[in-house]
C-alpha positions in Angstrom: 91.4 81.0 69.9 95.0 80.4 70.3 96.2 77.1 72.0 97.5 78.3 75.1 94.4 80.4 75.8 92.1 77.5 75.9 90.4 76.6 79.2 90.1 73.3 80.5 86.7 71.5 81.2 87.4 71.9 85.0 88.0 75.4 84.8 84.7 76.1 83.0 82.9 74.0 85.7 84.7 76.1 88.6 83.6 79.3 86.9 87.0 80.6 86.1 87.0 83.6 84.1 90.2 85.6 82.7 89.9 88.1 85.6 89.4 85.4 88.0 92.7 83.6 87.1 94.5 86.6 88.1 92.5 87.9 91.1 92.6 84.6 92.9 96.5 84.1 93.0 96.9 88.0 93.9 94.5 87.5 96.9 96.2 84.3 98.2 99.7 86.2 97.8 98.2 89.3 99.7 96.9 87.0 102.6 100.3 85.2 102.7 102.4 88.6 102.8 100.0 89.9 105.5 100.5 86.9 107.5 104.2 87.2 107.3 104.1 90.9 108.3 102.0 90.5 111.3 104.2 89.8 114.5 102.6 87.4 117.2 99.8 89.2 119.4 101.9 88.0 122.5 105.5 89.1 121.4 107.8 90.1 124.3 109.1 93.5 123.3 110.8 94.0 126.6 114.5 95.5 126.5 115.5 93.9 129.9 115.1 90.4 131.0 117.1 87.2 132.4 119.4 85.3 130.0 118.1 82.0 129.0 119.7 80.1 131.9 119.4 82.9 134.6 123.0 83.5 134.6 122.9 87.1 133.7 120.3 89.9 133.5 120.6 91.4 129.9 119.4 95.0 128.8 119.5 96.2 125.4 119.4 100.0 125.0 118.3 101.0 121.4 119.8 104.1 119.9 118.2 107.2 120.9 116.8 107.8 117.4 114.1 105.1 116.5 116.2 102.7 114.2 114.9 103.4 110.5 115.1 100.8 107.8 118.4 100.3 106.0 120.5 102.7 108.1 123.5 101.6 110.4 123.0 102.1 114.1 124.5 100.9 117.3 122.8 99.6 120.5 124.3 99.3 124.1 124.1 95.9 126.0 124.1 96.1 129.7 125.1 92.9 131.5 124.8 92.2 135.1 124.4 89.3 137.5 121.1 88.4 139.0 122.1 90.4 142.1 122.7 93.6 140.2 126.7 93.4 139.9 128.1 94.6 136.4 129.6 91.7 134.4 132.9 92.9 133.3 135.0 91.5 130.4 132.1 89.3 128.8 132.4 88.3 125.1 129.0 88.7 123.4 128.2 87.3 119.8 125.3 88.8 117.8 123.0 86.9 115.4 119.5 87.4 114.8 116.9 87.8 111.9 113.3 88.0 110.9 111.7 84.7 112.0 108.6 84.9 110.1 110.7 85.5 106.8 113.4 82.8 107.5 116.4 85.3 107.0 119.2 86.6 109.1 120.4 90.2 109.7 121.6 91.9 106.5 124.9 92.9 108.4 127.2 91.2 110.9 126.7 93.2 114.0 129.7 93.0 116.6 130.1 94.1 120.2 133.4 96.1 119.8 134.1 97.1 123.5 133.0 97.7 126.9 132.2 101.3 127.4 131.4 101.4 131.2 131.4 98.6 133.7 129.1 95.9 132.3 128.0 98.3 129.5 129.0 96.9 125.8 128.7 98.8 122.5 126.9 96.7 119.5 128.0 98.3 116.4 127.1 97.4 112.7 123.3 96.9 113.4 120.8 97.4 110.4 117.3 96.3 109.7 116.5 95.9 105.9 112.8 96.0 106.0 109.8 96.7 108.4 108.4 93.8 110.5 109.6 91.6 113.5 113.4 91.1 114.1 115.0 88.7 116.7 118.5 90.0 118.2 120.3 86.7 119.6 123.1 87.4 122.1 125.7 84.5 123.0 127.2 85.6 126.1 130.6 84.1 127.4 131.7 85.5 130.9 132.8 84.3 134.3 129.6 83.0 135.5 129.4 80.6 132.2 128.0 80.8 128.9 124.2 81.8 128.1 121.9 83.3 125.9 119.5 86.0 125.4 116.9 87.0 122.8 115.3 90.3 122.4 112.4 91.0 119.9 112.1 94.4 118.0 109.3 95.4 115.5 110.6 98.0 113.0 107.5 100.1 112.0 107.1 101.8 108.6 107.9 105.2 108.6 105.1 107.7 109.4 103.6 109.6 106.4 103.7 113.3 106.6 102.1 115.6 104.6 
């Protein structure tokens, strides 16, 4: 038996076989990947809610066609005061990523212009994989600075036959 193929006394006592040396790590990897790919049960997927400090009401309008993996798309952001008045001339910075994977967005989306009173166009958004994504907005407007976080889940494409 080649030197590198010898089993230790511990592996013999644990009943290790050549197959178990491969199956156990694969089972652990599969379990870890499944945990990374499953969003929390109570994840808030609402597209309209108050900003963190309650200064604004923020609504995210995704594109008409559901965002697909590795395709650029644009969203609209509607910004209003708590009493419903549109918030004009705001500056909005965009960040985000996948909390379960520890990485950010693959692009640097930007709010490029105000397309109507209190409605802003966010361009350059792309999701590089399926799963749970956060979209984080940093808002600066007349009533002060605030933030809002939105969750979205990108599902695998449906299989067609």
